[in-house]
N, C-alpha and C positions, 0 to 999 in steps of 0.2 A: 468294206463293202464288201457284198456277197460277190463272189464268182461269177453265179447265175448273172447277176444285175447287172455286172462293169460289162459280160460279153454281151448282154443285150442294150446298154449303152454304146457298146461300140459300132453294133450294130446300124443302131438308129444313124450315130455321124455318117459309117459307110452307105449308107439308104440314102441318105440326103445327097450326097456329093455325088452319088451315082448316078442316080434320077435325074435330069435336067429339065425339070418341069417349069422353071422359073427365067425367064430371059436372062440375059447378063445385065440390061438396061435397069430392068425391076430388083435385079439381087442388089444392085451399085446404089442407086438412089438411096442413100438412107437416110432416115428422119430423127435419130437421136442424136440431141446436141449436148455438147460436153458443159459441165457446170462448176462451181469454183464448192470449194470447201465450205467457207460459211454459208450458203445457199443450201447445200446440203446439210447444215447442221439444223438450218431451220424446217426443212420438210422432215428432219429425222425426230423435233419434237411432236411429229401427226404421228398417229398410230401406225403401225408396218400391219398392212392387212394379209401380203403372203411375200414368200422369199421360197427359192430353190436353183436349182444349175438348168437350165434349158438350153436347147440346142437353137443357136442363131445365127446368123450369116456374119462371119469375119472376110469387111472388104479389102482389107489386107494383106490377110492367107490367101483369098479368093475361095473359101469355101467353110460350110456348117462346124461350128466347134463351142464346144458346151462355155456358156457365162452364166454369172450369177448376178440374177434377176429378183427385185423387189416390186410388191406393189404398194403405194401408199393411196389416199383419199384421191383418185384422180390423176396422179404422176405415174409414169412407170419409169424406174431406175436400174442405167445395168452397172454392175460394177466390173473394169478390169483391170486387177493391182489396184494402185488408188488415185485410177481415173473412173469419174462418175459422168457419166451419160444420161436425158432424162426424155420424157415426152410427155405432152399432157395429152390424155387419154378423151375429153372431150371432143376436140378438134379433129381427133380420127374415126374411121371406120373400122370394123374388123370383119373378119371374112377366114370360116371355116375352111381347114385344105387334110384333105388325107394322102398320101403318099405309098404306096403300096408297090414292092415288087414279088412277085410269085407270094412266098408264104410272110417275107416283111414287110412289116407296115408300119407307119407313125402316123399321129394327129398331132397337129395343130392350127393356127391360125396369121392371117398375115394383119399386122395394124398398118392404115395406111390414111396420111394427109395428104395435101396439096404438095409436099417437100420431098415426100419419097414413100418407105415402107420399112417394118420391121418385121422380120419373121421368126417365130416359136414354134419350137416342136417339141415334143415331149417323148421319154421313154416308156410310160405308165398313161394308159388311157384314165386312172383317176385322178392324178396330176392335171392333166389336160382336160379334166370335164370339171376339177375345183378351179382351176385360172381361167376357165373360157367364162363362169357363173360369173367369177368376178369382175371381170373383163368388162363383159356388157353392160355391166351397173354404169358404166362408166364411157363407152364406146357409142357411135352413132351405127346404129342397126337399120337393116331396110327390110319393105315389104311391109308397110304399115298398116295398107288395106287388106293383106291377107291374111292380115292378123287380128282387126279390129274394125269394127262396123262404127261409123256416125249417128248419134241420134239426136239431140237437141242442140240449138245454138242457145249458148248463154249470154256471152258478150261477141263484140266485133273480134273474129278469128278463134275465138274459142268456145270448144264445142265440149257435149257430152259425150262419151264411148263407151264399149264396152268389149270384153275381148273375145273373140270368138269361141275360142277352146275351154273357157268357164264360166260367159257371163261375168266376169267380176267388172265391175264398172270404172271407169277412168273418167279425166277431165283434161284433152289435149290442145293444145294452143299451136295454130297453124301460119304456117308463113310463106309467102308466093317467092320461092328462087328468083323469080325474075326482077324483086322489089330492091334484093340483094344486089344484082345488078346496076341499076339504076344509083343507089345509093350503096359504097362498099363500107361506107361506118356505119352504116345501121348491121350489117353483115357481123361487124365487127363486137357491135353491141351485144347481137345477143347471144352472140358464143362466148362473150363476157361473161353475162347473165347464168348462161349453162354453168360457164365453169364454177360459176359464184355458190348456184344451186347444189354443185357436184361436191364442193368442197366444204359448205359449212351450211347447218341447220338450223334452224330459229321457227318458234311458235307461230310468228306474221310474216313467214315465205313459206310458199308452197314446197310441198315435197316431192320430188324430182324423182319420176322412176325410171322411163328411157327416154331416148333420144332417136327417132328415127328421120331418115332420109331418103329423098329419090330424085331424079332429074328436076322435077317441078315443084316441089314442097320440104320444107322442116317441118316436123311433128314432135312436139314437144310434150311428150306425158306425164303425168302428175296424178298424185292419189284424189282418187274423186273427193269432190266438193261440190255444191250446189251454192250460190250466194249473186248477189246482185251489185252492181257499182254503186257507189256510196253517193255517185250524182243522180242515180234513180232513184237510190233512198230519200234525199233530200227535197227531191224534188215531189215525192209522192205526201211525205211526211215531214215537217223540219224537227230535227232533234232539239233536247231540250238541254240546258246545261251540263249537268252532270256526263249524259253520254256523250257530249263535245269532249268533255276534259277526257272520259275514257278513250276513243280514238287519239286523242292528241298524245293522251302519256304512251299508248301501245304503239303509234310510231315512234315517238322519241325512243322507246327500248332501242324498236326494231333499229333507229340511226346510228343510236349507239353502239348496236353489235358487229353495222356493217363498219363503222368508222374503225372500232378495235380491230378488225379484220382489214383495213387501208380500204375498204370501198365508199362508195357511196352510191345514194340512188339514181339523183340527175333527172327523175321525172315524175315529181311527186305532183297529183292534181287528183280529183274526184273520180275520175275514171278510170285509173289506176290503184283504186282502194277497192278492195273486194270485200262484203259482208258475209261473214261464213253463215249460210240460214240451215246447215247444220249442226250450228251450236245453238244451244240456248241463250248465250252467253253474248255479250256483242263483240265480236271477235272476229279481225280484219287480217286481210292479206296483203300485201303489196308485189303489185306485177310490175310487169312492163321494166324492170330496172336498166338506167341508160350510162355504166358506167364504162369510162372509157380512159387509158392512161392516157392523158396528155403528155405531149414532147413538144418543146421549143419549137413554134414556128405554125403549130398547127391549125389548119381553120375549123374553127366552130363553127361554120353552118349544121353542122349535122345535127346541132341542137335543135334547131329551130323545126326540122324535121321528125324528131321526138316530141318532142317536150309542146304544150301550149303556150304560146307568149305569154299571158301575163303569168303564169308562176315562172316566169325565169325570172334569177335574181337580177337586180341592176348593174353588179359589177361584171354581167356578162356582156353587156353592150360596149363597153368601154375596155374589152378583151383580156378579162379574168376568165381562168376555165371553170367549171364546174366543180364542185367540191362540197363536201358533207357541210359547211354552213354556207352554201348557196340551196343546199336541202331544207334550212331552216327557213330563211324568207321561204321557200314554196308553202312549208308547212304555218307558217305565217298566213300566206295568202288562202288556205286550205282553213284556217280556223276562222276567218273574216268569211268565207261563203257560207260554214257552218251556223255562224254567230248571227247573219246577216240573209238567210237564203232567198228573200227577195232581190236579194240584187244577185242570184243567181239567170246567166242567159238560159236559154235554150242551146242545144247541143249544136246544131246550126251553125249559131253565132258567138260560140264558146270563146273563137279565137280573140276578139275583139273586144274584151271587156277590159273595164279598170276600176281598181279600189276606189271609193270613193274617202279618201283620205280625211276630207270634211266633217264628214260624217264621223269618223272617230273619233276625231279630236273634240267635235261639240258635246258626244256621248261621253265623254273622259268629262270634259269639264263641270257636266253637269254631275257625274257620279261624284267626283270630287267636293263640288260648292254642295252637293245634297238638295238639289233645287227642286220641286216637285213634278212631276211626271208630267203633268197638264201644258209644259211651257214649249214640249215638241210635238210634234205630228201624231196620230193616232198610229200609223204604223209603224212609226219607230218607239210607242209606245209600249206595243208588241212587243219589238225589238228589246227592247230597256228591260223589261221582266227576263228575257234569256241571256242578260249580259252584267255578269258583275264587274265591279273596279278593277278586282285581280285579275280576271280574266283581261281586261280590256287593258292590263298594264303588259301581259306576255305578250297580248298580242302587238302592242306596240313595239316590245323589244324584237319580236320576232322579224320584223315588218322595219326594223332598221334601216335605212341606206347603205351605212358605208358597213363594209363586210368585220372590219377590225374591230368595230362598236360592239357588232350585234350580241345577242346572247349567245350562249355556246350550250354544248346538251346537258353535259352533266349541270351548269344552273337552272335551267328552264325543266329540267324535271326535278328539283327541289324547292323550284316556286312555289309561293305562297297560295297561289288559283290551289292546286291539287291539294295543298292542306285544308284550304280551306271549304274543299269540297267533298272530302270526307270528313270533317269535322259536320258540315252541316248534313248530312244522310244518317251519319250517327246521332244528332239530336234529334232527328225524325224517330230514330229507331227509337230511341230514350222514350219520348212522350209516347209511340204505339204501347212500348212495352207497359207504361201507367195508364193507360187508359183502360177505364173502367169498361167491362163487357156486360151491358144489362139485358136478362135474362128475356129470350123469346117467346111471344103470345104460346106455343107449344109446349114451352117448358114452364110456365107459367100452370098449364092445364095441367101438365104432367105432377108436378112438385103438388097440387091440390087434392089431385087422387089421390097421390101417394100419403097426404096425411087423413085422407078418409081411409083409406087401406089399415092404416096404421091403428086407427080407432077398434077397426072390427078387430084388429089377430088380437090386444089387449083385453077385449071384451071374450076373448074366447081361449083365454091360455089352457084351459082343462083338455085340448084339444091339440098335444103339442105336435103329433104328425101333422094334420091341419095346416097348425099354425108354420111349420117348415116349409112346408111346401109352399102358402102363401109368400113366405119372405122369399122364398125361392123366383115366384114370379113376379115380386115385387122388383128385384134387380133387374129382371128382363126388360121392364117398364120403361127404366130409366133410361133418356138420351142424356150422354156426355155431353159437357160445351168444352168442344178442344181448345186448347191454350192457342191463342195467333200469334206463332212466332213470326220474325221477319226473315226474310231469305237473308238480308245484309244486317242481320246484328252484328256476326264477328268483327261487323268494318274494319277493328284495327289490324287483323290478318289478312285483310282482302286486296288482292289487285286490282288494279281499277278496269281491266274485263269483268272480272266477276260483280262489280260496282254496277253492272247494267240490268242485271237480272230481275231487280227489282222494279227498277227505272221501265225497261222494257213492258214489264207486267201494265206497272200504270197507266203507260202512253197507251194499251189498247184496250183498256178500259174506260178512257175519255174518250175514243173515236167511237 
C-alpha cells in the first residue's frame, strides 16, 4: 500500500472517531447477524459483486475501524477473522452520509432496518460511488413521488409511471402501509417476494428495478411492461387448446424454477397471471407471489387473506402448509377455467365458485368411449372441441385431492398432452406446405400478357437493342407470388411461448 493511501485511511478512521455525528444508540444497534460456514458456502456459490476494506463501527471497540465486506446478490457480508455476519439488503433502507471536519471528509451511507444500523464509510470517493450504485439496487429508497410520476392504472394497485429526469417508463406496484399493520403476514409475504425477485431472474417473473418506501406506501418498481390479467383476457376472448397448453407449460417452467430455489408461488389464479402485450407471443408474467417460510404452529389464516379460496389446495383445510405441490392443484383449477370459460364467474363473485367435477368426469367418459358429441348439451359441444383427452388427463391429475398422489412438476412437463399439441401443429404446418397455391386473376392476366409480348419479341429479332429493352420491361411487369411460409414451421425447435404466434394470428382473423 502506498504511503499516501495509508495516510488517507488513517485520516478517515481518525475523522470518523472524532466527529460525534451519530448517537451511541444508533451506533450500538447493530443489524448484522452471524452465519455459519455451511450457509456461507451456499452464499459463495453465487457471483460476488463487490469486495473491499470499508470503515464500519465496531461495537466491541466502540470505534470505527476497517473491516472486510462483500456484496452478493441481495446480501451484504462482513468478515472479521473467521467470523461471518450478514444482512439481507432488500429489508433495509439506505441513506447517504458526508462526514467533514475542516479539510478532511469522507463519504458513506447507513443501511438500516427495524433491528438496527450498519455504517459504511470509504477512503476514496470512487469506491463510495461504486458501492452505493450497487447497494441501491437492493435496498429500499425514498422520495418516489419526487422522482417518478404515475400515469395509467393497469391493474388493481399496479400503475404505469415515468421517471421525471429522463421520461423513461416503468411499471410500479403500490402497497398501503396500513394494510401491513392490519395483517403483518402480508408484509412478510411482500418482502419475501422482493427478496426472491432480487435474488433470481426468470423470463416469466417481472424484472425488479428499485423499491421505494415512505410512511404511507411501499413502491415496487419494475421494468416497463404493458399487459392485462389472464382473467380479463378469458372474459373477452376464450382461448383455444394450443394457447391454453402454452400458458400451462410456461407456468410449469416457472414453478420448476421456483422449486429449484426452494420457493413456491402460493397465489396462482387468473388475476395474478399477466399477459405481456409488449410481446408478439403470448408471454406471461406471474405476479403477487405469496411465499412464506412455514414454521410449526404457524396459523394459516393469512392464506385466505391473500388467495382466492377456490384455488386453494384441499390439503390446506386439514392443516397442510402451502408448497409447490399445492401450486400444482391451483394450476389445475386454472386449466379448468381456461378450458371451460363459461364457468368463470364475474370478478365480484370470484370468491364463491366451485369446480364441476361431474362435468369433467362426464366429458372424460365421452372422450374415452368416443361417443358422439350430440349426446351432450350445445354448451358442452363447444367446450368439447377445445378439450382433448390428453388435456383432460393432465387436468384430472393436477386436481388430485391427495397431494401425495398428485402429479409432480417433472411428470407434468413431460405429459403427452404437450407432445400431442406439438405434433398436431406440426401436422397442420406440413399440410400448409403441401397446399397448392392457385394463381390469382391478376397473375393469370399478367402471364397471358407476357406470352403475347414474347411473340412480339420473337418477330422483331433484327432489332437487338429494342429486344433487350423489351425484355427488361417484361421483367418489371412480373408479380412474384410469395412463398407462404408458416411462423411455426420450425415446430421441433420452438418452445410453447413461440407456438402462440400463429395461433394468436388465426384467432384475430376469425374475429
